[in-house]
N, C-alpha and C positions, 0 to 999 in steps of 0.2 A: 478541427480547424477549420480555418479558410482555408480555400483553393483557390492559387488564378490558376483561370481554365481554358482565357485567349485569346490573346496575343504577348507581347514581346513581358519577360522576366523580370524584375524591379532591375534587379543583381545587374540584369545587364542590359538596361538601359546603364547602373546610371556608370558601368565598367565602360561604357559603352558614346559615354558624354562625349567632346568634343573640345568644351569647353573648358582648360587645366583648373582654371580656379574651380569655377562652380561646378566637376570630381571632384576637384578633393576639398567643395564644400558640405557635394554631396557623399560624399566617404565619412567630413572627421561627425558628420549630423548621425549619420546606422549607427556610431560605435558610439555615439554620445545618444541618443536618445533608448527611449523605456516609456515605451510602451507598463498605459494604466490595466495594468489584470484586473481595476474592475470594470470597465469598459470593454477588454476585454470574453471578457463571460459572458459581457449580456447581450455582446457582437453573435457568439459562436453560443448561442442559448436561440437564436431565431429560426422564427420553424418553419419562413417562408423562405426564399430562394427570390437573392438578385441580385443582380447585373451590377458587373460598379469598371464605367468608360472614364479612365484618362485619363485629360489632357494636356497631354509637361513639352516644353520647351524650358531648352538647357543656361538659356541668359534669360530666364521668369526668374523669380529673386522666390515669389510663395509654388515654384512648381521643388524649387532647384533646394527648397526650406520640407516639404511635405512632403513629398515624395517617395524620398526616407525615410520617412516614420510609417508611413503606406505600409512601405514595406517592408518594412520589420514590425511592424502590425499582421500582417499577413505570414508568416514566417516568424513563430514566435513556439519553445522555453527559446530557441538557443542558433546561432544565428554561425556558421563556421568561417573562422576566420580567414581562410582560405578565397570563401567566398565576396565578402569585404576588400578580399582586395588584389586579387588578382588586376 
């Protein structure tokens, strides 16, 4: 399983977003998004170690859309609802 090694946990980031509209959209995206299991399997079978650096801004529409997807992809298969809605 992929794991976040350094930096801010993406769920904490989403819960700490100060722009309410962005926070609401990110939480909705987190609940609605379903990672592609074939893609996940391919990522999990990579033998090399990679580091992913994510720069995000809560006012950025792309970040609002893709940070929740990244978070859910990293923490598969299930995410507890208390993590999502804190």
